[in-house]
N, C-alpha and C positions, 0 to 999 in steps of 0.2 A: 635527515632521511625522511621521506615523507610518511605521514602516517597511514596505516591501512584503514583505519576508521574514516579518515578523510576521503580515501578512495571509494570506500562504500558509499559515503554519503553522497558524493559526487556522480555515482552510478545511479543511485535512486534518483536524485536530482535531474539527471540527465532525461529520465523518463517523463518527470514532471514538466521540465522545461519543453521538451519536444511535445508535449501535449498542451501547453498553454499558450502559445504565441497568438493562436487565433482569438484569445481574450480581446487583444488590443486592436483588432482590426474593426474599423468604421466602415470600411467598404468591404465587399466579398471578393478580396483580391486571392489570386492563386498563385502569387509571385513572392510572398512574404515568408521566407523559410528561416530556420534555426540552426545554430551550430555551437555546441558546447565544448571546449577544450577538456580534454580528459587525459590522465597519464596514469602510470603505475610505478610501484617501487622497484626499479631495476636501472642499471647503468645502460645509456643509450649508445650504441654503435653509431659513429659518426663518419662523415667524409669531410675533406677540407676544401671543397671546390665551390663552396656557396658564394653567391655574389655580394651578399651582405657581411662577409667576414664571418660569420656565424657558421659553426660546423652543421651541415644538413643530416636530419635524422635518416637512416636508412631502415625502412619499414621491414620488420621480420616478425611475423607473429610468433614464430617458434621461439623467439628470445623474451617475448613478453609474457608475464605472469598473469594471466587473465583472471578476473575477478568474476564470481566468488570463488575463493579456494575451497573445495569440499572438506567439511568437517572430518576430523580424525575418527571421532567417536559418536555414539548414539547417546541420546538422554533419555533415561527411564524415571518416571515420577510416579509416586503413589499420592493422589492429590484429593482434595475436598474444596469445592467452589461454591460459594453462597452469595445471594444478594439481599441487601437489606434496605429497606426504605424507611427514612426517618421523617415521619408525619410532621414533626415540628419544624422541619426545614422546608415544608411546603406551604404557600399561601392557600387561604381557603377556596376551595372550588367545589360548588354544590353538584357539579356534574361529574366528579370524579370521587370515588370511594375510596381515599387514600388509606384509611385505617384497615379496610379489609384487604387492599393489596398487600399492605405492611404484613398482615397476619398470615396470607397465604406464602409470602416470599420467606417468612420465617418457617414455615414448615417444610420448604422444600431446599434441596442441595443436590449438587452433582458431584459423584466421586468415581474413582476409578484408577486404572493404571494405564499410563501412556507410555509408549515406546516411540521415540521420534529421531529422525535423522535429517540434519540440513534444513529444516523448516525455518523459514517460508520461501527459500529459494526454489527455482524450477526444479532441480534435480533433488526431490526429497521423497520420503515416504514416513507414514507413521501408522502404528496400530494403537488402538483403544478399545479397552474392555472396561465398561462402566455402566452407571445406571443413574436415572433420576430418582431420587429418594424422597420419600414423604415420610415426615417425622423419623427420619433416620433409618427408614425401612426402604428397600429397593421396590420401586413401583413401575418403572420403565426401563426394560434394558436398552442400552444405547452403546453398540459396537460398531466401530468404525475402522475399517482398513484403508488406506489411502496409497497407491502406487501410482507415481506421477500425475497424471490427471484424472485419475480413476478414483472415485470414492465408494465403497461398497459398505453399506449400512445395514446393520441386521438388528432385529429387536424382537422381543416376544409379542409385541402388538401386531406384527405381521409374520407370525408363526415362526419366527428364526429364519425367514428367507433373506437373501442378500439383494437389496434394490440398489442399482447402479446409478450413480451421479456423475456424469461426464462434464468436468469443469470447463472444458472449452466452450460448453454451451450455457455455461451459469450466467455469464452477464448478458447475454441476449434473453434468457429466460426472465431475468430480474426486471427488464423492460416492459413485461406484459402488465405489471401491475399499475402502471402509469395511466394505462387505458381507463383505470376504474378510480383515478383521483389519488393515487398512493404512489408517491415518487420513491423508488428503492434503487436508483441508478448509483447514487453516490454511496449508499450503504453497500451495494454489491462490490464496490471497489475495495471498502474496507473489509469486508467478509473475505475476499479472495486477494489477499496481498501478492500472491505469487503471479498475478497478472502483470502487476507493475514491475516486479523484479525481473520477471522473463523478458519484458521489453527493454529495461534498462540494460539486461545483460547482453541482448542482441546489438543494441546501439554501442555499447562499450566494447565489444569485441572487434567491432569496426574502427572505433576511434583509437584505440589504445596503441595499436601497432605504429601509428602515424605520429602520436604525440608523446610517447613515453620516453622518459630520459631524465638527466640531471644537468644542471648548468646550462649555459647560454647554448642556444640550438637554433635551427629554422627548420621549415618545412616548405618546400617549394611549391608553387601554384599548380603543377602537374600533380604533384601528390596529393595535394588538397582536393583537385578535380577528381582524382581516381577515388579518393576516400568518399566524396559526396555521392558518386556514382553507386558505391557500394551501400550508402547509406539510402539511397533511392530504392534500392532492390529490396529493402525490409519491408517498405510499404507496397512493393509490386508483386513479388513472389507470392504464390497461392496461399500457403501456411500462415506466414506472418501477417499477410494482409488482411484476413479474417480476424486474426487476434488484434491488429492494430485497429481496425474499422469499429469492432465491438467495444473496445476500450475507449476510443475517442467518442463513441456515441452516447456511452454512459456518462463521461466527464464533460462532454461540451455541447450535447443535444439541446439542453436547456436554453443555451445562448444561440442556438441555431448557427454554431459555426464548426461542428464536427465535420461536415464534409470539406469545408475550407481548409483546416487543419490538415485532414488526410491529403489532399492535393498538394499542399506545400512540403509535406513530408515526403513526397515522391520526386520533388524537383529541388533537391538540397543544391545541386549544381547551379541553379537559377540564382538562388541567394548569394552563393560564393562570387560570383560575377558581380552582383551588386556590393558585396563587401570589399573586393578586390578587382576593382576594373582594370587597373595596370597590371596584374598578374604577377605582383611583386611575392605573394606568398605570405607565410607568417613567421614572425621572429618570436622567440621565447627567450627572455632575459631573466637572470637571477642575480639579485644584488641585496645584501644586507637584510637577508629575510624575507624579500619580496620577490615574487615571481610574477612576471607580466607577459601576456599573449597580446601581440599587435597584428592586426589585419588591415591591409589598406590605409594605413595610418591611424587606424582606431584601436584604442585598447578594449578588447572584447572581455578579458578575463585578468583579474589580478587576485594574487593569492599572498598572505602574509601569515608568518608564523614565528613564534618564539616560544620560550620555556612556560609561558602563562597562558597565551590566547593563539587560536588559530581561527582565520577568517578569510573571507574571499567575496570578491564582487563580480558579478556578470553583468554586462550591458550590451544588448543586443537591439539595433535599430533596424528599420526595415525600409523598403521603398516608399511606404505610403504615409511617413510621419509617425509611426507607431513605434513603441519601444517595450522590450522586457526587460526588467531589472531584478536581479536576485542578489540579496546580500545576506551573508551568513557569518555569524561568529559564535565560537564556543571557547570557555575557558576551562582550566583543569580542576575548578572548583566546583564544577557541575552546572554551569549556567549555558544557556543556549538560547540564540535567537536567529530566526530566519524569517525574510520577508521576499514574497514574490509579487512584483507590482506590474501591471501592464498599462500602457498609456497610449491614447490617441489623441495628436495634437495637443500634447502636455496636459491632457486630461485624465486622470486616474480612472480608467475604466474597470480594474479589478485590483484589489490588494489582498493578499492572504498572509497573516502573519502568525508564527508559531513561536512562543516565548516559554522557556522552562527554566526553573531555578531548583536547585538541590538534587540534580540527578546523580546516579551511583557514580563513585569516582573510584579508580582502580585502588585495591588495597583495603577499602573500607567495606565493613560487613554490614553497615546500615545506610540507608538514606531517607530523607524526607523531604518533599517539595511540592511544587506546583507547577502545572502545565496550563498554558491558554492559547485558544486557537480563536483569531478573529477573522472575518471576511467582510469587505467593504468594497466601495467603487459604484461608478455610474451604471455597470451592467447588473448590479444587484438591486433587484426592484423592490425588495422590502429593506427594512431598517437593517443596519449593520449588525452582524451576527457574531455573538461572542461566546465561547465556551469555557468555563473555567473547570480545573479538576485539581483534586489535592491526591497525592500517592504518599505511600511509605513502603519500604522494602527492607527485609532483615533476613541475613544469612547466619546459620549457626556456626559456619566454618568457611574459610577461603578455599579449601579443597572439597572434592567430591570423596565420599557421600555427604551431603548436609541437608538440613532443614531449611526450608524457605518460606517466609510468610510476606505476602503482598497484598495491599489494600489500593483501591482505586475509587475516587469518590467524586462525583459530579455535584458542583457547587451550584445551588439555584440563584440566580441573578437577582431575584426579589428579596430573598431572606438572607443571603450571603453565607448560608449554611450547606454544608454536604448533605444532600438529599437522598441520591441513590448511590449504595456504597457495595462495591465488589469486593470480596475477600478470598484469597487463595492460600491454602496451606498445603505444601508439598514436601515429601521426603525423596531427594533426588540422587541418582547416581549415575556414573557413567558406564556404558555398554560397547564391547567391541562390536563393530558393525557386521562382523561376519556372524555373530551370535543370532542375528535376526534373518530369519528365513521367511520371504513372502509367502502368503497363501495362493493357492491356485484358484482361479475362478473362472467359470464359464461366462463368456460373453453375454448380456442380456440387454433388453430395451433400455434407453436412456431415460430416466424420471424426467429430466428437463424437456424432454420432447412431449409433454403433458397436453393432453386434449380431452374433449368430453368422451371419446371413446375409451381412452386409457383410464380415465377416471372411474368411468363405469366398471372396468375389469378390476382395479384395485378394490373398489367397494366390494364386488363380489367374492374376490377371494381373501380380503383381510378385514372386511366391514365388522364381522361378528367378532373376531379374535381382538379387534382394536378396541370394540367396546367393552369387551370384557376386561381387557388390561386396563382401559382408562376408568373404568367405573369405580373403583375405589379412591382415585384422585378427583373426579368429579364430585363425589359426595362431600369431600372436604372443602370445596371451593366455596368461598364465603358469598352470600347473596349479592353483595356490592359489585363484587368482580364480575359475576354472571351479568348484571346489568350493563356495566361498562362494555364488557365484550359484545354483547347484543347490539349495543349502540354503534360500536365500530364496525361490526358485520353489515349492519343496515346503511351506515354512512358510506362504506366503502364497496357495498354491493357485492360482498365475499362470495355469498351463495351463488349469485347469478355468474361470478367470474368461474366459479368451479363447475358450472353446469348443473348444479343441483336443483335450481329453480329458473 
C-alpha cells in the first residue's frame, strides 16, 4: 500500500516541477511542457479491453481520495519564540555590530496563543493572540485572524483596529521591493507556503482520477489528452491564471523564463504529442516493489519502495534537447535527499539539492539532525549557494496534550558554527474544530494595495499611536543596531520607496 506521505510529497513536488521546466530552456520555446504522474491510495476500477493487455483505468473522480485530506482536529499552542545570535560563530565584520544585535535579540521574544486548523493547506484558518515582548513584558500586541486568504491583524500600535491583508495580492506586493535593489520574491514563496500547496492541489485534482490505482494498468492516449486539456485550463481560467502567473513571476522572473513557463503550462497537450507521437498511451507496471510509468517508449517515472527505503526518479525530456530530472530517496531512519536538475544539451543549467539527516521518525519523541540546501548550475550567476542548518526536536509525550521544544540554527559557512538560532517552546493540545468560531469582519481596503496616498492615510490615523507604542522599544535599541538599520535604509532607499522623502 502506498504511503500517504509519499502522496503528499509528490503533490508538492508536482507544483515545483510544473514551475521549473523553463529553467532548462536555452531557447524561448513555448512547446516544452511537463507531465508528472501521480496517484493516490485506493484500488483502481479497470476494464479489460486495453490493447496492451493491461487493464485500462476508468477515470472517476468520485472514487479518488483527493489530497489533502482535511484534518480532523485543530491544534492549540501556548508558545514562546526567541532568536539568539552567537557572535562567536560570526566572522569579524566592522560594518555589522553583531554584539549589539545579539543584545537586542536577547531582550525580545514572541509569545501567545495560537489556534490553527489545516495549515498550511489552502483550506485553513488560524487565530493568534500574542505580543512582542521586551525583557519579558508585552511591548507590542500582535493579534492575527486568518480565514482562507484573508489576514486581519490587530495591534495597539494602530489603536486596536484590524488591517486587512489579502494574501492573493501578497506575491505581487513583494515584487515591488525589487525596484529598489532588494529581491524579496523567493522570500515571498517561503512566507506564503499556501500558494505552492494551492497550485499543487489544483494539479493533483486533475491528475489523480486518471492515474490512481494499484497493480499493472494503462491510460489511453484519449484519456491523457483529456487530462492535458484539463491541465491547460488551470493556466487559462481567470482565477487560477492570476495565481499561476504571480507564482511563476516570483519563482522564475530572475531567469527571465516566467512567461515561457506559463505558455508551456497552457499547452500540455502539445507536450503529450511530443512524448507519445504514436498515440499509444501510458502503461504503469508494478513488479518486485518497483512501479514504472512509460509513455511513448520512455520511462518518465519510476518508484521503488521496501521496508527500509522509498525513492523515485522523474525524467522528462523536451523537444529542444532539454530535460528535467528529479531524484528522491528517504529512509525510515530519518534520512532524505532530493535533487532537481535541469539540463540543456547535456549542460546542467540548474541543480537544487536538499539533504537531511536525523529527521523525526514515527514513534520517537526526540530528533536531532541536519539540513542542507544547495543551488548550482549555469543559470546561477553567482557562486554555488549552500545553506546548512542544525535542528533538534523533543516531545514530552506521543499523545496530546504535550510539551514541545524545537530549535533551528543556521550554520555560518565561514566558521562552521550555528550562528542564528531559533528556539520554540510550546504546550500543545487538540481541539474540536467546531469549538472554533470565526470572528466577523467588515471588508476594508487591502494593505497590499499600498501607495503614497494610502501611506499618508495610515500615517495620519496611526502615526501618533504607533510612535507611543514603539517608543519604549526604541529606547532599548543599542546604538550599533540603529547605525546598521540606517545604513540599510539608505542602501535600499526605503524612505523613498515609502514615499516619505
